[in-house]
C-alpha positions as CSV (number, residue, x, y, z in Angstrom):
1,X,-0.1,0.0,-0.1
2,X,0.8,3.5,-0.7
3,X,1.2,6.1,2.1
4,X,-0.2,9.0,-0.8
5,X,-2.8,6.5,-1.5
6,X,-5.2,7.0,2.0
7,X,-8.2,6.9,0.7
8,X,-7.5,3.6,-1.0
9,X,-6.5,2.4,2.5
10,X,-9.6,3.7,4.4
11,X,-12.1,2.3,2.0
12,X,-10.6,-1.1,1.5
13,X,-10.7,-1.0,5.9
14,X,-14.0,-0.2,5.7
15,X,-14.8,-3.2,2.8
16,X,-12.7,-5.7,4.8
17,X,-14.5,-4.6,8.4
18,X,-17.9,-5.2,6.8
19,X,-16.6,-8.3,5.0
20,X,-15.9,-10.1,8.6
21,X,-18.7,-7.8,10.3
22,X,-17.2,-5.9,12.8
23,X,-19.2,-3.0,13.4
24,X,-15.9,-0.6,14.4
25,X,-13.4,0.6,12.4
26,X,-10.4,2.4,12.7
27,X,-8.7,4.9,9.4
28,X,-5.9,7.7,9.9
29,X,-7.2,11.1,10.5
30,X,-6.6,13.0,7.5
31,X,-8.6,15.8,6.1
32,X,-10.5,14.3,3.4
33,X,-10.9,10.6,5.0
34,X,-12.7,12.9,7.4
35,X,-14.2,14.5,4.5
36,X,-15.3,11.5,3.1
37,X,-17.1,9.9,6.6
38,X,-18.9,13.2,6.4
39,X,-20.7,12.2,3.2
40,X,-21.0,8.7,4.1
41,X,-22.7,9.3,7.8
42,X,-25.1,12.0,6.0
43,X,-25.7,9.8,2.9
44,X,-26.8,7.0,5.6
45,X,-24.1,4.8,4.5
46,X,-22.4,4.5,8.5
47,X,-24.3,4.8,11.7
48,X,-21.7,7.2,13.1
49,X,-18.5,8.5,13.9
50,X,-16.2,9.8,16.0
51,X,-12.7,11.4,15.6
52,X,-9.8,12.4,16.9
53,X,-6.2,14.2,15.7
54,X,-4.7,10.0,15.4
55,X,-8.1,8.6,13.9
56,X,-11.7,8.4,12.7
57,X,-13.6,5.2,14.4
58,X,-16.8,4.4,11.9
59,X,-19.6,3.0,13.3
60,X,-20.3,0.8,10.7
61,X,-24.3,0.2,9.5
62,X,-26.0,-3.2,8.8
63,X,-29.4,-4.4,7.9
64,X,-30.8,-6.2,10.9
65,X,-32.6,-9.4,9.9
66,X,-32.0,-13.2,9.4
67,X,-28.7,-12.7,8.8
68,X,-27.1,-9.6,9.5
69,X,-25.7,-7.7,5.9
70,X,-24.0,-4.9,5.6
71,X,-25.3,-1.3,4.9
72,X,-22.6,-1.1,2.4
73,X,-22.7,-3.3,-0.4
74,X,-19.8,-2.1,-2.7
75,X,-17.1,0.1,-2.5
76,X,-15.0,1.1,-5.7
77,X,-11.7,3.0,-5.9
78,X,-12.1,5.0,-9.3
79,X,-9.1,7.8,-9.6
80,X,-6.2,6.4,-8.4
81,X,-2.9,7.9,-7.8
82,X,-1.5,6.4,-11.0
83,X,-4.6,7.4,-12.8
84,X,-6.7,9.9,-12.3
85,X,-10.0,10.4,-14.1
86,X,-11.8,13.5,-14.3
87,X,-15.2,14.4,-15.8
88,X,-16.9,17.6,-16.1
89,X,-20.6,18.4,-15.3
90,X,-21.9,16.5,-18.6
91,X,-20.1,13.2,-17.8
92,X,-21.1,13.4,-14.3
93,X,-22.1,9.5,-13.9
94,X,-25.0,8.0,-12.3
95,X,-24.3,5.1,-10.1
96,X,-26.4,2.1,-10.1
97,X,-29.3,4.4,-12.0
98,X,-29.0,6.7,-8.7
99,X,-29.1,4.2,-6.0
100,X,-25.1,4.7,-5.0
101,X,-23.4,7.2,-5.5
102,X,-20.3,8.7,-6.9
103,X,-18.0,11.0,-4.4
104,X,-16.2,14.0,-6.4
105,X,-13.1,15.9,-5.4
106,X,-14.2,19.4,-6.9
107,X,-13.3,23.1,-6.8
108,X,-15.7,23.3,-3.7
109,X,-14.4,20.3,-2.1
110,X,-16.2,17.0,-2.0
111,X,-19.5,15.9,-2.7
112,X,-21.5,13.3,-4.2
113,X,-22.2,12.9,-7.9
114,X,-26.0,14.7,-7.4
115,X,-24.8,18.1,-5.3
116,X,-22.2,18.7,-8.0
117,X,-24.3,18.6,-11.0
118,X,-26.7,20.9,-9.1
119,X,-23.8,23.2,-8.1
120,X,-22.8,22.3,-12.1
121,X,-19.5,21.7,-11.0
122,X,-16.6,18.6,-12.3
123,X,-14.1,17.1,-11.1
124,X,-12.4,14.2,-10.1
125,X,-14.0,11.0,-9.2
126,X,-12.5,9.5,-6.2
127,X,-14.9,6.5,-6.1
128,X,-18.2,4.4,-6.0
129,X,-20.0,3.4,-2.7
130,X,-23.8,1.3,-2.9
């Protein structure tokens, strides 16, 4: 793992915690990770989070039922350090017919694909989640 791709690291930690059914996952504290976690909370993908200067503690969300299923069923990194993926406002992706979201890094900060479209902003597509 490269030290400069902390987003991929965080997404992998969330994915792995989901796979084994862990309720809590800890990720390194960075401004971008905190921004992403805030969006995930806002969009209902995680239960809650706490942050201090060293790490962010994320409480994952699970669907209750016969078999406890993670709320997040898919995360895919789109833009990587070796291959950046940028879109203009007309090419902002619709994820899973609008069920999922894409997180974009725009000139006005991180936001979902829906908000970026609303604000008429393009940017770097960081990842898809649903």
